[in-house]
Biotite code that builds the C-alpha atoms (Angstrom):
import biotite.structure as struc

atoms = struc.array([
    struc.Atom([2.827, 1.235, -10.352], chain_id="A", res_id=1, res_name="MET", atom_name="CA", element="C"),
    struc.Atom([1.115, 4.070, -8.427], chain_id="A", res_id=2, res_name="LEU", atom_name="CA", element="C"),
    struc.Atom([-2.180, 3.390, -6.668], chain_id="A", res_id=3, res_name="LEU", atom_name="CA", element="C"),
    struc.Atom([-4.399, 6.198, -5.376], chain_id="A", res_id=4, res_name="LEU", atom_name="CA", element="C"),
    struc.Atom([-6.202, 4.931, -2.277], chain_id="A", res_id=5, res_name="ALA", atom_name="CA", element="C"),
    struc.Atom([-9.032, 7.405, -2.741], chain_id="A", res_id=6, res_name="SER", atom_name="CA", element="C"),
    struc.Atom([-12.184, 7.703, -4.824], chain_id="A", res_id=7, res_name="SER", atom_name="CA", element="C"),
    struc.Atom([-11.974, 11.515, -4.765], chain_id="A", res_id=8, res_name="SER", atom_name="CA", element="C"),
    struc.Atom([-12.350, 12.867, -8.295], chain_id="A", res_id=9, res_name="PRO", atom_name="CA", element="C"),
    struc.Atom([-10.438, 15.985, -7.231], chain_id="A", res_id=10, res_name="ARG", atom_name="CA", element="C"),
    struc.Atom([-7.384, 14.006, -6.129], chain_id="A", res_id=11, res_name="ARG", atom_name="CA", element="C"),
    struc.Atom([-7.471, 12.067, -9.400], chain_id="A", res_id=12, res_name="SER", atom_name="CA", element="C"),
    struc.Atom([-7.655, 15.324, -11.365], chain_id="A", res_id=13, res_name="GLU", atom_name="CA", element="C"),
    struc.Atom([-4.654, 16.758, -9.504], chain_id="A", res_id=14, res_name="LEU", atom_name="CA", element="C"),
    struc.Atom([-2.529, 13.662, -10.127], chain_id="A", res_id=15, res_name="LEU", atom_name="CA", element="C"),
    struc.Atom([-3.501, 13.664, -13.827], chain_id="A", res_id=16, res_name="LYS", atom_name="CA", element="C"),
    struc.Atom([-2.728, 17.394, -14.061], chain_id="A", res_id=17, res_name="MET", atom_name="CA", element="C"),
    struc.Atom([0.743, 16.665, -12.652], chain_id="A", res_id=18, res_name="ALA", atom_name="CA", element="C"),
    struc.Atom([1.314, 13.991, -15.312], chain_id="A", res_id=19, res_name="GLY", atom_name="CA", element="C"),
    struc.Atom([1.060, 10.873, -13.169], chain_id="A", res_id=20, res_name="TYR", atom_name="CA", element="C"),
    struc.Atom([-0.238, 7.550, -14.410], chain_id="A", res_id=21, res_name="GLU", atom_name="CA", element="C"),
    struc.Atom([-2.055, 5.725, -11.637], chain_id="A", res_id=22, res_name="PHE", atom_name="CA", element="C"),
    struc.Atom([-4.903, 3.415, -10.784], chain_id="A", res_id=23, res_name="THR", atom_name="CA", element="C"),
    struc.Atom([-7.671, 4.330, -8.365], chain_id="A", res_id=24, res_name="VAL", atom_name="CA", element="C"),
    struc.Atom([-7.920, 1.761, -5.571], chain_id="A", res_id=25, res_name="ALA", atom_name="CA", element="C"),
    struc.Atom([-10.201, 3.160, -2.865], chain_id="A", res_id=26, res_name="PRO", atom_name="CA", element="C"),
    struc.Atom([-9.722, 1.850, 0.647], chain_id="A", res_id=27, res_name="ALA", atom_name="CA", element="C"),
    struc.Atom([-12.640, 0.709, 2.748], chain_id="A", res_id=28, res_name="ASN", atom_name="CA", element="C"),
    struc.Atom([-11.534, 1.603, 6.280], chain_id="A", res_id=29, res_name="VAL", atom_name="CA", element="C"),
    struc.Atom([-13.067, 3.028, 9.423], chain_id="A", res_id=30, res_name="SER", atom_name="CA", element="C"),
    struc.Atom([-12.872, 6.809, 9.483], chain_id="A", res_id=31, res_name="GLU", atom_name="CA", element="C"),
    struc.Atom([-13.525, 7.098, 13.200], chain_id="A", res_id=32, res_name="THR", atom_name="CA", element="C"),
    struc.Atom([-11.107, 8.813, 15.554], chain_id="A", res_id=33, res_name="PHE", atom_name="CA", element="C"),
    struc.Atom([-10.865, 9.556, 19.247], chain_id="A", res_id=34, res_name="LEU", atom_name="CA", element="C"),
    struc.Atom([-12.682, 12.701, 20.357], chain_id="A", res_id=35, res_name="HIS", atom_name="CA", element="C"),
    struc.Atom([-10.174, 15.435, 21.139], chain_id="A", res_id=36, res_name="GLY", atom_name="CA", element="C"),
    struc.Atom([-7.541, 14.214, 18.669], chain_id="A", res_id=37, res_name="THR", atom_name="CA", element="C"),
    struc.Atom([-5.871, 17.219, 16.970], chain_id="A", res_id=38, res_name="PRO", atom_name="CA", element="C"),
    struc.Atom([-6.896, 17.669, 13.300], chain_id="A", res_id=39, res_name="PRO", atom_name="CA", element="C"),
    struc.Atom([-3.373, 17.140, 11.956], chain_id="A", res_id=40, res_name="MET", atom_name="CA", element="C"),
    struc.Atom([-3.196, 13.767, 13.705], chain_id="A", res_id=41, res_name="GLN", atom_name="CA", element="C"),
    struc.Atom([-6.663, 12.787, 12.478], chain_id="A", res_id=42, res_name="ILE", atom_name="CA", element="C"),
    struc.Atom([-5.848, 13.394, 8.810], chain_id="A", res_id=43, res_name="VAL", atom_name="CA", element="C"),
    struc.Atom([-2.488, 11.632, 9.087], chain_id="A", res_id=44, res_name="GLU", atom_name="CA", element="C"),
    struc.Atom([-4.027, 8.620, 10.856], chain_id="A", res_id=45, res_name="GLN", atom_name="CA", element="C"),
    struc.Atom([-6.860, 8.311, 8.341], chain_id="A", res_id=46, res_name="LEU", atom_name="CA", element="C"),
    struc.Atom([-4.495, 8.655, 5.356], chain_id="A", res_id=47, res_name="ALA", atom_name="CA", element="C"),
    struc.Atom([-2.218, 5.999, 6.856], chain_id="A", res_id=48, res_name="THR", atom_name="CA", element="C"),
    struc.Atom([-5.130, 3.603, 7.476], chain_id="A", res_id=49, res_name="ARG", atom_name="CA", element="C"),
    struc.Atom([-6.206, 3.967, 3.858], chain_id="A", res_id=50, res_name="LYS", atom_name="CA", element="C"),
    struc.Atom([-2.686, 3.542, 2.462], chain_id="A", res_id=51, res_name="ALA", atom_name="CA", element="C"),
    struc.Atom([-1.935, 0.497, 4.619], chain_id="A", res_id=52, res_name="GLN", atom_name="CA", element="C"),
    struc.Atom([-5.201, -1.212, 3.633], chain_id="A", res_id=53, res_name="ALA", atom_name="CA", element="C"),
    struc.Atom([-4.409, -0.839, -0.083], chain_id="A", res_id=54, res_name="VAL", atom_name="CA", element="C"),
    struc.Atom([-0.679, -1.619, 0.302], chain_id="A", res_id=55, res_name="ALA", atom_name="CA", element="C"),
    struc.Atom([-1.517, -4.863, 2.120], chain_id="A", res_id=56, res_name="LYS", atom_name="CA", element="C"),
    struc.Atom([-3.374, -6.054, -1.007], chain_id="A", res_id=57, res_name="GLN", atom_name="CA", element="C"),
    struc.Atom([-0.754, -4.600, -3.415], chain_id="A", res_id=58, res_name="ASN", atom_name="CA", element="C"),
    struc.Atom([2.701, -4.963, -1.802], chain_id="A", res_id=59, res_name="PRO", atom_name="CA", element="C"),
    struc.Atom([4.603, -4.202, -5.042], chain_id="A", res_id=60, res_name="GLU", atom_name="CA", element="C"),
    struc.Atom([2.827, -0.889, -5.680], chain_id="A", res_id=61, res_name="ALA", atom_name="CA", element="C"),
    struc.Atom([3.506, 2.634, -4.498], chain_id="A", res_id=62, res_name="VAL", atom_name="CA", element="C"),
    struc.Atom([0.356, 3.654, -2.626], chain_id="A", res_id=63, res_name="VAL", atom_name="CA", element="C"),
    struc.Atom([-0.798, 7.231, -2.035], chain_id="A", res_id=64, res_name="LEU", atom_name="CA", element="C"),
    struc.Atom([-3.652, 8.070, 0.322], chain_id="A", res_id=65, res_name="ALA", atom_name="CA", element="C"),
    struc.Atom([-4.983, 11.357, 1.653], chain_id="A", res_id=66, res_name="ALA", atom_name="CA", element="C"),
    struc.Atom([-7.680, 12.713, 3.927], chain_id="A", res_id=67, res_name="ASP", atom_name="CA", element="C"),
    struc.Atom([-8.949, 16.293, 4.248], chain_id="A", res_id=68, res_name="THR", atom_name="CA", element="C"),
    struc.Atom([-10.706, 18.109, 7.091], chain_id="A", res_id=69, res_name="LEU", atom_name="CA", element="C"),
    struc.Atom([-12.044, 21.640, 7.425], chain_id="A", res_id=70, res_name="VAL", atom_name="CA", element="C"),
    struc.Atom([-11.645, 23.126, 10.914], chain_id="A", res_id=71, res_name="VAL", atom_name="CA", element="C"),
    struc.Atom([-13.228, 26.330, 12.227], chain_id="A", res_id=72, res_name="LEU", atom_name="CA", element="C"),
    struc.Atom([-12.164, 27.494, 15.688], chain_id="A", res_id=73, res_name="LYS", atom_name="CA", element="C"),
    struc.Atom([-11.385, 23.919, 16.744], chain_id="A", res_id=74, res_name="GLY", atom_name="CA", element="C"),
    struc.Atom([-14.632, 22.498, 15.326], chain_id="A", res_id=75, res_name="ARG", atom_name="CA", element="C"),
    struc.Atom([-14.317, 19.878, 12.585], chain_id="A", res_id=76, res_name="ILE", atom_name="CA", element="C"),
    struc.Atom([-16.638, 20.428, 9.644], chain_id="A", res_id=77, res_name="LEU", atom_name="CA", element="C"),
    struc.Atom([-16.930, 17.198, 7.682], chain_id="A", res_id=78, res_name="GLY", atom_name="CA", element="C"),
    struc.Atom([-19.127, 16.483, 4.690], chain_id="A", res_id=79, res_name="LYS", atom_name="CA", element="C"),
    struc.Atom([-22.667, 17.768, 5.325], chain_id="A", res_id=80, res_name="PRO", atom_name="CA", element="C"),
    struc.Atom([-25.304, 15.066, 5.743], chain_id="A", res_id=81, res_name="LYS", atom_name="CA", element="C"),
    struc.Atom([-27.932, 17.111, 3.892], chain_id="A", res_id=82, res_name="ASP", atom_name="CA", element="C"),
    struc.Atom([-28.740, 20.557, 2.475], chain_id="A", res_id=83, res_name="ALA", atom_name="CA", element="C"),
    struc.Atom([-29.642, 22.033, 5.860], chain_id="A", res_id=84, res_name="GLU", atom_name="CA", element="C"),
    struc.Atom([-26.316, 20.917, 7.348], chain_id="A", res_id=85, res_name="ALA", atom_name="CA", element="C"),
    struc.Atom([-24.501, 22.448, 4.349], chain_id="A", res_id=86, res_name="ALA", atom_name="CA", element="C"),
    struc.Atom([-26.301, 25.770, 4.893], chain_id="A", res_id=87, res_name="LYS", atom_name="CA", element="C"),
    struc.Atom([-25.401, 25.735, 8.581], chain_id="A", res_id=88, res_name="ALA", atom_name="CA", element="C"),
    struc.Atom([-21.715, 25.078, 7.797], chain_id="A", res_id=89, res_name="MET", atom_name="CA", element="C"),
    struc.Atom([-21.557, 27.859, 5.218], chain_id="A", res_id=90, res_name="LEU", atom_name="CA", element="C"),
    struc.Atom([-23.179, 30.253, 7.694], chain_id="A", res_id=91, res_name="LYS", atom_name="CA", element="C"),
    struc.Atom([-20.433, 29.367, 10.208], chain_id="A", res_id=92, res_name="LEU", atom_name="CA", element="C"),
    struc.Atom([-17.684, 29.891, 7.613], chain_id="A", res_id=93, res_name="LEU", atom_name="CA", element="C"),
    struc.Atom([-19.122, 33.258, 6.497], chain_id="A", res_id=94, res_name="SER", atom_name="CA", element="C"),
    struc.Atom([-16.799, 36.172, 7.395], chain_id="A", res_id=95, res_name="ALA", atom_name="CA", element="C"),
    struc.Atom([-14.433, 33.807, 9.242], chain_id="A", res_id=96, res_name="ASN", atom_name="CA", element="C"),
    struc.Atom([-11.005, 32.229, 8.790], chain_id="A", res_id=97, res_name="VAL", atom_name="CA", element="C"),
    struc.Atom([-10.820, 28.444, 8.848], chain_id="A", res_id=98, res_name="HIS", atom_name="CA", element="C"),
    struc.Atom([-8.112, 25.854, 8.276], chain_id="A", res_id=99, res_name="GLN", atom_name="CA", element="C"),
    struc.Atom([-8.018, 23.030, 5.758], chain_id="A", res_id=100, res_name="VAL", atom_name="CA", element="C"),
    struc.Atom([-5.850, 20.074, 6.789], chain_id="A", res_id=101, res_name="TYR", atom_name="CA", element="C"),
    struc.Atom([-4.860, 17.358, 4.365], chain_id="A", res_id=102, res_name="THR", atom_name="CA", element="C"),
    struc.Atom([-2.963, 14.357, 5.651], chain_id="A", res_id=103, res_name="GLY", atom_name="CA", element="C"),
    struc.Atom([-1.071, 12.207, 3.181], chain_id="A", res_id=104, res_name="TYR", atom_name="CA", element="C"),
    struc.Atom([0.675, 8.855, 3.331], chain_id="A", res_id=105, res_name="THR", atom_name="CA", element="C"),
    struc.Atom([2.873, 7.253, 0.693], chain_id="A", res_id=106, res_name="VAL", atom_name="CA", element="C"),
    struc.Atom([3.879, 3.608, 1.085], chain_id="A", res_id=107, res_name="ILE", atom_name="CA", element="C"),
    struc.Atom([6.535, 2.009, -1.079], chain_id="A", res_id=108, res_name="SER", atom_name="CA", element="C"),
    struc.Atom([7.688, -1.418, 0.093], chain_id="A", res_id=109, res_name="GLY", atom_name="CA", element="C"),
    struc.Atom([8.682, -1.050, 3.731], chain_id="A", res_id=110, res_name="LYS", atom_name="CA", element="C"),
    struc.Atom([8.955, 2.752, 3.466], chain_id="A", res_id=111, res_name="LYS", atom_name="CA", element="C"),
    struc.Atom([6.078, 4.841, 4.842], chain_id="A", res_id=112, res_name="LEU", atom_name="CA", element="C"),
    struc.Atom([6.091, 8.636, 4.467], chain_id="A", res_id=113, res_name="ILE", atom_name="CA", element="C"),
    struc.Atom([3.348, 10.503, 6.298], chain_id="A", res_id=114, res_name="CYS", atom_name="CA", element="C"),
    struc.Atom([2.652, 14.182, 6.896], chain_id="A", res_id=115, res_name="GLY", atom_name="CA", element="C"),
    struc.Atom([0.092, 16.928, 6.550], chain_id="A", res_id=116, res_name="HIS", atom_name="CA", element="C"),
    struc.Atom([-0.411, 20.362, 5.077], chain_id="A", res_id=117, res_name="GLU", atom_name="CA", element="C"),
    struc.Atom([-2.515, 23.168, 6.568], chain_id="A", res_id=118, res_name="CYS", atom_name="CA", element="C"),
    struc.Atom([-3.929, 26.108, 4.617], chain_id="A", res_id=119, res_name="THR", atom_name="CA", element="C"),
    struc.Atom([-5.909, 29.007, 6.103], chain_id="A", res_id=120, res_name="SER", atom_name="CA", element="C"),
    struc.Atom([-8.922, 30.251, 4.165], chain_id="A", res_id=121, res_name="VAL", atom_name="CA", element="C"),
    struc.Atom([-10.846, 33.469, 4.804], chain_id="A", res_id=122, res_name="GLU", atom_name="CA", element="C"),
    struc.Atom([-14.423, 33.780, 3.541], chain_id="A", res_id=123, res_name="PHE", atom_name="CA", element="C"),
    struc.Atom([-16.270, 36.962, 2.667], chain_id="A", res_id=124, res_name="TYR", atom_name="CA", element="C"),
    struc.Atom([-19.508, 37.603, 4.544], chain_id="A", res_id=125, res_name="ALA", atom_name="CA", element="C"),
    struc.Atom([-22.137, 35.502, 2.745], chain_id="A", res_id=126, res_name="LEU", atom_name="CA", element="C"),
    struc.Atom([-25.778, 36.467, 2.333], chain_id="A", res_id=127, res_name="SER", atom_name="CA", element="C"),
    struc.Atom([-28.478, 33.907, 2.988], chain_id="A", res_id=128, res_name="GLN", atom_name="CA", element="C"),
    struc.Atom([-29.345, 34.080, -0.728], chain_id="A", res_id=129, res_name="GLN", atom_name="CA", element="C"),
    struc.Atom([-25.748, 33.214, -1.711], chain_id="A", res_id=130, res_name="GLU", atom_name="CA", element="C"),
    struc.Atom([-25.771, 30.271, 0.690], chain_id="A", res_id=131, res_name="ILE", atom_name="CA", element="C"),
    struc.Atom([-29.176, 29.024, -0.512], chain_id="A", res_id=132, res_name="ASP", atom_name="CA", element="C"),
    struc.Atom([-28.237, 29.318, -4.199], chain_id="A", res_id=133, res_name="ASP", atom_name="CA", element="C"),
    struc.Atom([-24.944, 27.516, -3.656], chain_id="A", res_id=134, res_name="TYR", atom_name="CA", element="C"),
    struc.Atom([-26.522, 24.658, -1.713], chain_id="A", res_id=135, res_name="VAL", atom_name="CA", element="C"),
    struc.Atom([-29.278, 24.386, -4.352], chain_id="A", res_id=136, res_name="ASP", atom_name="CA", element="C"),
    struc.Atom([-26.515, 23.821, -6.958], chain_id="A", res_id=137, res_name="SER", atom_name="CA", element="C"),
    struc.Atom([-25.680, 20.542, -5.179], chain_id="A", res_id=138, res_name="GLY", atom_name="CA", element="C"),
    struc.Atom([-21.951, 21.279, -5.250], chain_id="A", res_id=139, res_name="GLU", atom_name="CA", element="C"),
    struc.Atom([-21.315, 21.453, -1.492], chain_id="A", res_id=140, res_name="PRO", atom_name="CA", element="C"),
    struc.Atom([-22.990, 18.195, -0.514], chain_id="A", res_id=141, res_name="LEU", atom_name="CA", element="C"),
    struc.Atom([-19.985, 15.868, -0.978], chain_id="A", res_id=142, res_name="ASP", atom_name="CA", element="C"),
    struc.Atom([-17.267, 18.203, 0.268], chain_id="A", res_id=143, res_name="LYS", atom_name="CA", element="C"),
    struc.Atom([-15.705, 18.729, 3.676], chain_id="A", res_id=144, res_name="ALA", atom_name="CA", element="C"),
    struc.Atom([-16.805, 22.109, 4.994], chain_id="A", res_id=145, res_name="GLY", atom_name="CA", element="C"),
    struc.Atom([-19.612, 22.206, 2.406], chain_id="A", res_id=146, res_name="ALA", atom_name="CA", element="C"),
    struc.Atom([-17.652, 23.993, -0.311], chain_id="A", res_id=147, res_name="TYR", atom_name="CA", element="C"),
    struc.Atom([-15.337, 23.344, -3.228], chain_id="A", res_id=148, res_name="GLY", atom_name="CA", element="C"),
    struc.Atom([-12.767, 26.057, -3.873], chain_id="A", res_id=149, res_name="ILE", atom_name="CA", element="C"),
    struc.Atom([-12.237, 24.691, -7.394], chain_id="A", res_id=150, res_name="GLN", atom_name="CA", element="C"),
    struc.Atom([-15.930, 25.278, -8.194], chain_id="A", res_id=151, res_name="GLY", atom_name="CA", element="C"),
    struc.Atom([-18.522, 27.897, -7.331], chain_id="A", res_id=152, res_name="ARG", atom_name="CA", element="C"),
    struc.Atom([-17.222, 27.941, -3.757], chain_id="A", res_id=153, res_name="GLY", atom_name="CA", element="C"),
    struc.Atom([-14.318, 30.012, -5.101], chain_id="A", res_id=154, res_name="ALA", atom_name="CA", element="C"),
    struc.Atom([-16.685, 33.001, -5.114], chain_id="A", res_id=155, res_name="LEU", atom_name="CA", element="C"),
    struc.Atom([-16.732, 33.004, -1.294], chain_id="A", res_id=156, res_name="PHE", atom_name="CA", element="C"),
    struc.Atom([-12.953, 33.053, -0.739], chain_id="A", res_id=157, res_name="VAL", atom_name="CA", element="C"),
    struc.Atom([-11.444, 36.386, 0.244], chain_id="A", res_id=158, res_name="LYS", atom_name="CA", element="C"),
    struc.Atom([-7.883, 35.080, 0.680], chain_id="A", res_id=159, res_name="ARG", atom_name="CA", element="C"),
    struc.Atom([-5.842, 32.003, 1.406], chain_id="A", res_id=160, res_name="ILE", atom_name="CA", element="C"),
    struc.Atom([-2.569, 31.506, 3.209], chain_id="A", res_id=161, res_name="ASN", atom_name="CA", element="C"),
    struc.Atom([-0.831, 28.319, 2.124], chain_id="A", res_id=162, res_name="GLY", atom_name="CA", element="C"),
    struc.Atom([-1.123, 25.708, -0.610], chain_id="A", res_id=163, res_name="ASP", atom_name="CA", element="C"),
    struc.Atom([-4.217, 26.175, -2.816], chain_id="A", res_id=164, res_name="TYR", atom_name="CA", element="C"),
    struc.Atom([-4.152, 22.542, -3.961], chain_id="A", res_id=165, res_name="TYR", atom_name="CA", element="C"),
    struc.Atom([-4.248, 21.415, -0.341], chain_id="A", res_id=166, res_name="ASN", atom_name="CA", element="C"),
    struc.Atom([-7.732, 22.951, -0.153], chain_id="A", res_id=167, res_name="ILE", atom_name="CA", element="C"),
    struc.Atom([-8.761, 21.012, -3.258], chain_id="A", res_id=168, res_name="VAL", atom_name="CA", element="C"),
    struc.Atom([-7.659, 17.816, -1.482], chain_id="A", res_id=169, res_name="GLY", atom_name="CA", element="C"),
    struc.Atom([-4.000, 17.066, -2.229], chain_id="A", res_id=170, res_name="LEU", atom_name="CA", element="C"),
    struc.Atom([-0.855, 19.190, -1.729], chain_id="A", res_id=171, res_name="PRO", atom_name="CA", element="C"),
    struc.Atom([0.366, 18.073, -5.145], chain_id="A", res_id=172, res_name="ILE", atom_name="CA", element="C"),
    struc.Atom([3.777, 19.792, -5.146], chain_id="A", res_id=173, res_name="SER", atom_name="CA", element="C"),
    struc.Atom([4.675, 18.150, -1.828], chain_id="A", res_id=174, res_name="LYS", atom_name="CA", element="C"),
    struc.Atom([3.424, 14.772, -3.084], chain_id="A", res_id=175, res_name="ILE", atom_name="CA", element="C"),
    struc.Atom([5.444, 15.195, -6.295], chain_id="A", res_id=176, res_name="HIS", atom_name="CA", element="C"),
    struc.Atom([8.627, 15.738, -4.277], chain_id="A", res_id=177, res_name="ARG", atom_name="CA", element="C"),
    struc.Atom([7.945, 12.635, -2.203], chain_id="A", res_id=178, res_name="ILE", atom_name="CA", element="C"),
    struc.Atom([7.253, 10.464, -5.261], chain_id="A", res_id=179, res_name="LEU", atom_name="CA", element="C"),
    struc.Atom([10.288, 11.872, -7.102], chain_id="A", res_id=180, res_name="THR", atom_name="CA", element="C"),
    struc.Atom([12.452, 11.172, -4.051], chain_id="A", res_id=181, res_name="GLY", atom_name="CA", element="C"),
    struc.Atom([11.279, 7.552, -3.980], chain_id="A", res_id=182, res_name="LEU", atom_name="CA", element="C"),
    struc.Atom([11.995, 7.162, -7.684], chain_id="A", res_id=183, res_name="GLN", atom_name="CA", element="C"),
    struc.Atom([15.509, 8.632, -7.373], chain_id="A", res_id=184, res_name="GLU", atom_name="CA", element="C"),
    struc.Atom([16.355, 6.209, -4.532], chain_id="A", res_id=185, res_name="LYS", atom_name="CA", element="C"),
    struc.Atom([15.183, 3.265, -6.650], chain_id="A", res_id=186, res_name="ASP", atom_name="CA", element="C"),
    struc.Atom([17.483, 4.186, -9.535], chain_id="A", res_id=187, res_name="GLU", atom_name="CA", element="C"),
])
């Protein structure tokens, strides 16, 4: 039995697209971290906290957890608290390259596999009208960095370097290899 320790609809969509049967079991954990912690460590630590919380309640299950951060020039851009914060984030991302980090943790019995993926994203220069219209759509308000590449935010992306699905919220090909590896060892 596979449990997804996340309420992210995007992660669920990616797992379904890949053909996995799973149950959503969101973890309720603290998402705080020490100031100055590198982004790759933050996403790995948060994914591990989530996975461990769900695995503790479901020791027989395979648990998958993930956490995603958007980072621009060392500054972490989380989910915007309101429309004005979303506009400010998009203005920062305009005509710049940023990184999207997704940490993942898979727990199966006593085995814990943890890692991260990083993808660079370059945005076109955005007009204030583009930013306003996008924020008015409501799409950016529940997304790290205030955009969704799988939605209207795709219109802002000039190029990416790395795993597209990592930007959506789960490096699905890497996760597939981990889950397949666990299955092969069990057989």
